[in-house]
ChimeraX commands (.cxc) that place a marker at each C-alpha (Angstrom):
marker #1 position 94.22,97.47,84.33 radius 0.5
marker #1 position 92.39,100.79,83.88 radius 0.5
marker #1 position 92.48,101.90,87.50 radius 0.5
marker #1 position 95.80,103.38,88.72 radius 0.5
marker #1 position 97.88,101.37,91.19 radius 0.5
marker #1 position 99.72,103.17,93.99 radius 0.5
marker #1 position 102.34,101.62,96.26 radius 0.5
marker #1 position 102.33,103.74,99.39 radius 0.5
marker #1 position 105.80,102.73,100.52 radius 0.5
marker #1 position 109.27,104.07,99.84 radius 0.5
marker #1 position 110.86,100.69,100.59 radius 0.5
marker #1 position 113.14,99.87,97.64 radius 0.5
marker #1 position 112.59,96.18,98.31 radius 0.5
marker #1 position 108.80,96.44,98.02 radius 0.5
marker #1 position 109.13,98.60,94.94 radius 0.5
marker #1 position 111.42,96.06,93.25 radius 0.5
marker #1 position 109.15,93.15,94.16 radius 0.5
marker #1 position 106.04,94.85,92.79 radius 0.5
marker #1 position 107.73,95.38,89.41 radius 0.5
marker #1 position 107.56,91.61,88.92 radius 0.5
marker #1 position 103.80,91.85,88.49 radius 0.5
marker #1 position 104.45,93.79,85.25 radius 0.5
marker #1 position 101.74,96.27,86.18 radius 0.5
marker #1 position 102.50,100.01,86.04 radius 0.5
marker #1 position 102.36,101.70,89.42 radius 0.5
marker #1 position 103.38,104.91,91.15 radius 0.5
marker #1 position 105.05,105.30,94.52 radius 0.5
marker #1 position 104.14,107.68,97.30 radius 0.5
marker #1 position 105.53,108.05,100.81 radius 0.5
marker #1 position 103.55,107.84,104.03 radius 0.5
marker #1 position 104.70,109.15,107.38 radius 0.5
marker #1 position 103.11,107.78,110.56 radius 0.5
marker #1 position 104.08,107.32,114.21 radius 0.5
marker #1 position 105.38,103.73,114.44 radius 0.5
marker #1 position 105.84,103.57,118.19 radius 0.5
marker #1 position 104.35,100.68,120.14 radius 0.5
marker #1 position 101.55,100.94,122.64 radius 0.5
marker #1 position 102.18,99.46,126.09 radius 0.5
marker #1 position 101.35,95.72,126.11 radius 0.5
marker #1 position 100.38,95.82,122.43 radius 0.5
marker #1 position 100.47,92.39,120.78 radius 0.5
marker #1 position 102.34,91.85,117.50 radius 0.5
marker #1 position 99.02,91.26,115.71 radius 0.5
marker #1 position 97.41,94.42,117.05 radius 0.5
marker #1 position 100.51,96.45,116.27 radius 0.5
marker #1 position 100.96,95.37,112.66 radius 0.5
marker #1 position 97.25,95.75,111.91 radius 0.5
marker #1 position 97.26,99.23,113.43 radius 0.5
marker #1 position 100.33,100.21,111.42 radius 0.5
marker #1 position 99.06,99.02,108.04 radius 0.5
marker #1 position 95.63,100.57,108.62 radius 0.5
marker #1 position 97.15,103.89,109.68 radius 0.5
marker #1 position 99.36,103.89,106.57 radius 0.5
marker #1 position 96.30,103.22,104.41 radius 0.5
marker #1 position 94.38,106.10,106.04 radius 0.5
marker #1 position 97.18,108.56,105.31 radius 0.5
marker #1 position 97.90,107.19,101.83 radius 0.5
marker #1 position 94.27,107.36,100.66 radius 0.5
marker #1 position 93.53,110.81,102.06 radius 0.5
marker #1 position 94.40,112.72,98.88 radius 0.5
marker #1 position 93.67,110.02,96.29 radius 0.5
marker #1 position 90.78,110.39,93.85 radius 0.5
marker #1 position 90.71,107.02,92.08 radius 0.5
marker #1 position 93.21,104.19,92.52 radius 0.5
marker #1 position 94.04,100.88,94.14 radius 0.5
marker #1 position 96.34,101.81,97.03 radius 0.5
marker #1 position 98.69,99.23,98.56 radius 0.5
marker #1 position 100.24,99.70,101.99 radius 0.5
marker #1 position 102.31,97.18,103.92 radius 0.5
marker #1 position 104.13,96.69,107.20 radius 0.5
marker #1 position 106.67,93.99,108.08 radius 0.5
marker #1 position 107.85,92.87,111.50 radius 0.5
marker #1 position 109.77,89.97,112.94 radius 0.5
marker #1 position 108.36,88.02,115.87 radius 0.5
marker #1 position 110.19,85.69,118.25 radius 0.5
marker #1 position 108.68,84.41,121.50 radius 0.5
marker #1 position 105.79,86.89,121.06 radius 0.5
marker #1 position 108.28,89.77,120.97 radius 0.5
marker #1 position 108.37,92.18,118.05 radius 0.5
marker #1 position 111.68,92.50,116.21 radius 0.5
marker #1 position 112.01,96.05,114.98 radius 0.5
marker #1 position 114.65,97.98,113.08 radius 0.5
marker #1 position 117.73,98.21,115.33 radius 0.5
marker #1 position 118.31,101.42,117.22 radius 0.5
marker #1 position 122.04,100.72,117.48 radius 0.5
marker #1 position 124.64,97.94,117.34 radius 0.5
marker #1 position 123.81,96.60,120.79 radius 0.5
marker #1 position 120.14,96.32,119.85 radius 0.5
marker #1 position 120.99,94.45,116.65 radius 0.5
marker #1 position 123.24,92.01,118.50 radius 0.5
marker #1 position 120.57,91.40,121.14 radius 0.5
marker #1 position 118.07,90.48,118.42 radius 0.5
marker #1 position 120.57,88.25,116.63 radius 0.5
marker #1 position 121.31,86.42,119.86 radius 0.5
marker #1 position 117.61,85.56,120.11 radius 0.5
marker #1 position 117.47,84.45,116.47 radius 0.5
marker #1 position 120.67,82.38,116.60 radius 0.5
marker #1 position 119.97,78.63,116.31 radius 0.5
marker #1 position 116.27,79.41,116.65 radius 0.5
marker #1 position 113.07,79.77,114.62 radius 0.5
marker #1 position 111.31,83.10,114.29 radius 0.5
marker #1 position 108.48,84.48,112.21 radius 0.5
marker #1 position 108.30,87.28,109.69 radius 0.5
marker #1 position 104.88,88.90,109.45 radius 0.5
marker #1 position 103.76,91.20,106.66 radius 0.5
marker #1 position 100.36,92.85,106.68 radius 0.5
marker #1 position 99.16,94.16,103.32 radius 0.5
marker #1 position 96.21,96.51,103.01 radius 0.5
marker #1 position 94.59,97.10,99.62 radius 0.5
marker #1 position 92.15,100.01,99.33 radius 0.5
marker #1 position 89.99,100.80,96.33 radius 0.5
marker #1 position 89.38,104.53,96.13 radius 0.5
marker #1 position 86.83,106.01,93.73 radius 0.5
marker #1 position 85.99,109.72,93.58 radius 0.5
marker #1 position 87.91,110.28,96.81 radius 0.5
marker #1 position 86.04,107.58,98.79 radius 0.5
marker #1 position 87.18,104.13,99.88 radius 0.5
marker #1 position 84.66,101.70,98.41 radius 0.5
marker #1 position 86.52,98.49,99.26 radius 0.5
marker #1 position 89.33,97.61,101.64 radius 0.5
marker #1 position 90.93,94.32,102.60 radius 0.5
marker #1 position 93.84,93.43,104.88 radius 0.5
marker #1 position 95.82,90.18,104.76 radius 0.5
marker #1 position 98.57,89.00,107.08 radius 0.5
marker #1 position 101.15,86.56,105.80 radius 0.5
marker #1 position 103.54,84.67,108.11 radius 0.5
marker #1 position 106.77,82.95,107.18 radius 0.5
marker #1 position 108.89,80.84,109.52 radius 0.5
marker #1 position 112.66,81.31,109.33 radius 0.5
marker #1 position 115.27,79.23,111.17 radius 0.5
marker #1 position 118.80,80.52,111.61 radius 0.5
marker #1 position 122.00,78.57,112.12 radius 0.5
marker #1 position 124.00,79.20,115.28 radius 0.5
marker #1 position 125.65,82.57,114.73 radius 0.5
marker #1 position 129.24,83.29,115.71 radius 0.5
marker #1 position 130.45,86.61,117.05 radius 0.5
marker #1 position 132.61,86.98,113.95 radius 0.5
marker #1 position 129.58,86.60,111.67 radius 0.5
marker #1 position 127.65,89.20,113.62 radius 0.5
marker #1 position 130.54,91.67,113.69 radius 0.5
marker #1 position 131.20,91.30,109.97 radius 0.5
marker #1 position 127.55,91.73,109.06 radius 0.5
marker #1 position 127.16,94.83,111.19 radius 0.5
marker #1 position 130.07,96.52,109.40 radius 0.5
marker #1 position 128.16,96.31,106.09 radius 0.5
marker #1 position 125.51,98.76,107.41 radius 0.5
marker #1 position 122.87,96.58,105.72 radius 0.5
marker #1 position 121.07,95.66,108.98 radius 0.5
marker #1 position 120.40,99.22,110.14 radius 0.5
marker #1 position 117.03,99.71,108.39 radius 0.5
marker #1 position 115.72,96.14,108.45 radius 0.5
marker #1 position 113.20,94.54,110.80 radius 0.5
marker #1 position 115.14,92.03,112.88 radius 0.5
marker #1 position 118.35,93.69,111.68 radius 0.5
marker #1 position 118.83,91.46,108.67 radius 0.5
marker #1 position 118.05,91.15,104.97 radius 0.5
marker #1 position 117.39,87.61,103.78 radius 0.5
marker #1 position 118.22,88.65,100.21 radius 0.5
marker #1 position 121.53,90.14,101.38 radius 0.5
marker #1 position 124.30,89.18,103.74 radius 0.5
marker #1 position 122.02,87.22,106.08 radius 0.5
marker #1 position 121.08,84.66,103.43 radius 0.5
marker #1 position 124.00,82.57,104.67 radius 0.5
marker #1 position 122.40,82.50,108.13 radius 0.5
marker #1 position 119.18,80.80,107.02 radius 0.5
marker #1 position 118.98,77.07,107.71 radius 0.5
marker #1 position 115.36,76.66,106.62 radius 0.5
marker #1 position 112.42,78.78,105.50 radius 0.5
marker #1 position 108.78,77.74,105.65 radius 0.5
marker #1 position 106.45,79.94,103.65 radius 0.5
marker #1 position 106.73,82.88,101.28 radius 0.5
marker #1 position 110.28,84.05,100.61 radius 0.5
marker #1 position 109.15,87.42,99.26 radius 0.5
marker #1 position 107.20,87.92,102.48 radius 0.5
marker #1 position 110.50,87.97,104.36 radius 0.5
marker #1 position 111.88,90.50,101.88 radius 0.5
marker #1 position 108.91,92.79,102.57 radius 0.5
marker #1 position 105.94,91.93,100.35 radius 0.5
marker #1 position 104.25,88.52,99.86 radius 0.5
marker #1 position 104.10,88.81,96.09 radius 0.5
marker #1 position 101.70,85.98,95.16 radius 0.5
marker #1 position 99.17,87.00,97.82 radius 0.5
marker #1 position 99.52,90.68,96.89 radius 0.5
marker #1 position 98.86,89.87,93.22 radius 0.5
marker #1 position 95.66,88.06,94.21 radius 0.5
marker #1 position 94.66,90.98,96.41 radius 0.5
marker #1 position 95.15,93.48,93.57 radius 0.5
marker #1 position 93.07,91.31,91.20 radius 0.5
marker #1 position 90.31,91.17,93.79 radius 0.5
marker #1 position 90.39,94.94,94.18 radius 0.5
marker #1 position 90.06,95.47,90.43 radius 0.5
marker #1 position 87.06,93.13,90.36 radius 0.5
marker #1 position 85.44,94.98,93.27 radius 0.5
marker #1 position 86.04,98.31,91.58 radius 0.5
marker #1 position 84.11,97.28,88.48 radius 0.5
marker #1 position 81.47,95.40,90.47 radius 0.5
marker #1 position 80.75,98.11,93.02 radius 0.5
marker #1 position 82.42,101.25,91.74 radius 0.5
marker #1 position 80.00,102.10,88.97 radius 0.5
marker #1 position 76.81,100.86,90.60 radius 0.5
marker #1 position 77.08,101.85,94.25 radius 0.5
marker #1 position 77.62,105.34,95.53 radius 0.5
marker #1 position 77.83,104.31,99.16 radius 0.5
marker #1 position 81.06,103.26,100.81 radius 0.5
marker #1 position 81.39,99.47,100.95 radius 0.5
marker #1 position 84.33,98.10,102.91 radius 0.5
marker #1 position 85.51,94.69,103.91 radius 0.5
marker #1 position 88.30,93.90,106.37 radius 0.5
marker #1 position 89.77,90.42,106.52 radius 0.5
marker #1 position 92.94,88.92,107.95 radius 0.5
marker #1 position 94.42,85.61,106.85 radius 0.5
marker #1 position 97.55,83.79,107.96 radius 0.5
marker #1 position 99.74,81.81,105.56 radius 0.5
marker #1 position 102.66,79.54,106.37 radius 0.5
marker link #1:1,2 radius 0.2
marker link #1:2,3 radius 0.2
marker link #1:3,4 radius 0.2
marker link #1:4,5 radius 0.2
marker link #1:5,6 radius 0.2
marker link #1:6,7 radius 0.2
marker link #1:7,8 radius 0.2
marker link #1:8,9 radius 0.2
marker link #1:9,10 radius 0.2
marker link #1:10,11 radius 0.2
marker link #1:11,12 radius 0.2
marker link #1:12,13 radius 0.2
marker link #1:13,14 radius 0.2
marker link #1:14,15 radius 0.2
marker link #1:15,16 radius 0.2
marker link #1:16,17 radius 0.2
marker link #1:17,18 radius 0.2
marker link #1:18,19 radius 0.2
marker link #1:19,20 radius 0.2
marker link #1:20,21 radius 0.2
marker link #1:21,22 radius 0.2
marker link #1:22,23 radius 0.2
marker link #1:23,24 radius 0.2
marker link #1:24,25 radius 0.2
marker link #1:25,26 radius 0.2
marker link #1:26,27 radius 0.2
marker link #1:27,28 radius 0.2
marker link #1:28,29 radius 0.2
marker link #1:29,30 radius 0.2
marker link #1:30,31 radius 0.2
marker link #1:31,32 radius 0.2
marker link #1:32,33 radius 0.2
marker link #1:33,34 radius 0.2
marker link #1:34,35 radius 0.2
marker link #1:35,36 radius 0.2
marker link #1:36,37 radius 0.2
marker link #1:37,38 radius 0.2
marker link #1:38,39 radius 0.2
marker link #1:39,40 radius 0.2
marker link #1:40,41 radius 0.2
marker link #1:41,42 radius 0.2
marker link #1:42,43 radius 0.2
marker link #1:43,44 radius 0.2
marker link #1:44,45 radius 0.2
marker link #1:45,46 radius 0.2
marker link #1:46,47 radius 0.2
marker link #1:47,48 radius 0.2
marker link #1:48,49 radius 0.2
marker link #1:49,50 radius 0.2
marker link #1:50,51 radius 0.2
marker link #1:51,52 radius 0.2
marker link #1:52,53 radius 0.2
marker link #1:53,54 radius 0.2
marker link #1:54,55 radius 0.2
marker link #1:55,56 radius 0.2
marker link #1:56,57 radius 0.2
marker link #1:57,58 radius 0.2
marker link #1:58,59 radius 0.2
marker link #1:59,60 radius 0.2
marker link #1:60,61 radius 0.2
marker link #1:61,62 radius 0.2
marker link #1:62,63 radius 0.2
marker link #1:63,64 radius 0.2
marker link #1:64,65 radius 0.2
marker link #1:65,66 radius 0.2
marker link #1:66,67 radius 0.2
marker link #1:67,68 radius 0.2
marker link #1:68,69 radius 0.2
marker link #1:69,70 radius 0.2
marker link #1:70,71 radius 0.2
marker link #1:71,72 radius 0.2
marker link #1:72,73 radius 0.2
marker link #1:73,74 radius 0.2
marker link #1:74,75 radius 0.2
marker link #1:75,76 radius 0.2
marker link #1:76,77 radius 0.2
marker link #1:77,78 radius 0.2
marker link #1:78,79 radius 0.2
marker link #1:79,80 radius 0.2
marker link #1:80,81 radius 0.2
marker link #1:81,82 radius 0.2
marker link #1:82,83 radius 0.2
marker link #1:83,84 radius 0.2
marker link #1:84,85 radius 0.2
marker link #1:85,86 radius 0.2
marker link #1:86,87 radius 0.2
marker link #1:87,88 radius 0.2
marker link #1:88,89 radius 0.2
marker link #1:89,90 radius 0.2
marker link #1:90,91 radius 0.2
marker link #1:91,92 radius 0.2
marker link #1:92,93 radius 0.2
marker link #1:93,94 radius 0.2
marker link #1:94,95 radius 0.2
marker link #1:95,96 radius 0.2
marker link #1:96,97 radius 0.2
marker link #1:97,98 radius 0.2
marker link #1:98,99 radius 0.2
marker link #1:99,100 radius 0.2
marker link #1:100,101 radius 0.2
marker link #1:101,102 radius 0.2
marker link #1:102,103 radius 0.2
marker link #1:103,104 radius 0.2
marker link #1:104,105 radius 0.2
marker link #1:105,106 radius 0.2
marker link #1:106,107 radius 0.2
marker link #1:107,108 radius 0.2
marker link #1:108,109 radius 0.2
marker link #1:109,110 radius 0.2
marker link #1:110,111 radius 0.2
marker link #1:111,112 radius 0.2
marker link #1:112,113 radius 0.2
marker link #1:113,114 radius 0.2
marker link #1:114,115 radius 0.2
marker link #1:115,116 radius 0.2
marker link #1:116,117 radius 0.2
marker link #1:117,118 radius 0.2
marker link #1:118,119 radius 0.2
marker link #1:119,120 radius 0.2
marker link #1:120,121 radius 0.2
marker link #1:121,122 radius 0.2
marker link #1:122,123 radius 0.2
marker link #1:123,124 radius 0.2
marker link #1:124,125 radius 0.2
marker link #1:125,126 radius 0.2
marker link #1:126,127 radius 0.2
marker link #1:127,128 radius 0.2
marker link #1:128,129 radius 0.2
marker link #1:129,130 radius 0.2
marker link #1:130,131 radius 0.2
marker link #1:131,132 radius 0.2
marker link #1:132,133 radius 0.2
marker link #1:133,134 radius 0.2
marker link #1:134,135 radius 0.2
marker link #1:135,136 radius 0.2
marker link #1:136,137 radius 0.2
marker link #1:137,138 radius 0.2
marker link #1:138,139 radius 0.2
marker link #1:139,140 radius 0.2
marker link #1:140,141 radius 0.2
marker link #1:141,142 radius 0.2
marker link #1:142,143 radius 0.2
marker link #1:143,144 radius 0.2
marker link #1:144,145 radius 0.2
marker link #1:145,146 radius 0.2
marker link #1:146,147 radius 0.2
marker link #1:147,148 radius 0.2
marker link #1:148,149 radius 0.2
marker link #1:149,150 radius 0.2
marker link #1:150,151 radius 0.2
marker link #1:151,152 radius 0.2
marker link #1:152,153 radius 0.2
marker link #1:153,154 radius 0.2
marker link #1:154,155 radius 0.2
marker link #1:155,156 radius 0.2
marker link #1:156,157 radius 0.2
marker link #1:157,158 radius 0.2
marker link #1:158,159 radius 0.2
marker link #1:159,160 radius 0.2
marker link #1:160,161 radius 0.2
marker link #1:161,162 radius 0.2
marker link #1:162,163 radius 0.2
marker link #1:163,164 radius 0.2
marker link #1:164,165 radius 0.2
marker link #1:165,166 radius 0.2
marker link #1:166,167 radius 0.2
marker link #1:167,168 radius 0.2
marker link #1:168,169 radius 0.2
marker link #1:169,170 radius 0.2
marker link #1:170,171 radius 0.2
marker link #1:171,172 radius 0.2
marker link #1:172,173 radius 0.2
marker link #1:173,174 radius 0.2
marker link #1:174,175 radius 0.2
marker link #1:175,176 radius 0.2
marker link #1:176,177 radius 0.2
marker link #1:177,178 radius 0.2
marker link #1:178,179 radius 0.2
marker link #1:179,180 radius 0.2
marker link #1:180,181 radius 0.2
marker link #1:181,182 radius 0.2
marker link #1:182,183 radius 0.2
marker link #1:183,184 radius 0.2
marker link #1:184,185 radius 0.2
marker link #1:185,186 radius 0.2
marker link #1:186,187 radius 0.2
marker link #1:187,188 radius 0.2
marker link #1:188,189 radius 0.2
marker link #1:189,190 radius 0.2
marker link #1:190,191 radius 0.2
marker link #1:191,192 radius 0.2
marker link #1:192,193 radius 0.2
marker link #1:193,194 radius 0.2
marker link #1:194,195 radius 0.2
marker link #1:195,196 radius 0.2
marker link #1:196,197 radius 0.2
marker link #1:197,198 radius 0.2
marker link #1:198,199 radius 0.2
marker link #1:199,200 radius 0.2
marker link #1:200,201 radius 0.2
marker link #1:201,202 radius 0.2
marker link #1:202,203 radius 0.2
marker link #1:203,204 radius 0.2
marker link #1:204,205 radius 0.2
marker link #1:205,206 radius 0.2
marker link #1:206,207 radius 0.2
marker link #1:207,208 radius 0.2
marker link #1:208,209 radius 0.2
marker link #1:209,210 radius 0.2
marker link #1:210,211 radius 0.2
marker link #1:211,212 radius 0.2
marker link #1:212,213 radius 0.2
marker link #1:213,214 radius 0.2
view
């Protein structure tokens, strides 16, 4: 791979997952306003977030493939965010207990050449997760670990909450924060587009596409 790869995320989970592609990459942080709009649907929200992250991440890039991502939980059309406090975490867990919810991750790949985006594609991957019936003791014990505080839905499937999962339907790495197989395909497509369009077309050529995977 001759074009640099940038992961525009400071998430340690995404960074660790991307190392499994055995492709060198650099990490940069992006800072955007992640507040919801009134009556905004989960789909509109996650697409707005990942696109906004891409816009900020690509602003000062000369040549690279830039990856941005956003992960949310969804239950009954309600977005599960990072908990604001203990009460918020418990409220979300009560909805997830003995129930099926979805984890959505949107991934945006942007090909930047000479400071211009020449190709861009967005995918959305959905995984269904079903929890067992949670006891108050389980919730109290998990909260004391501090692990839930910075996780969408207030849990980490690769951490203490793995014992809560009855079934999972779809990409496991998607629940962790980055659908690895789909992201690998996306990066390969970006490299192909770079060589196909980058040297022969001076005009900006973009493509936006969203796909759902279970």
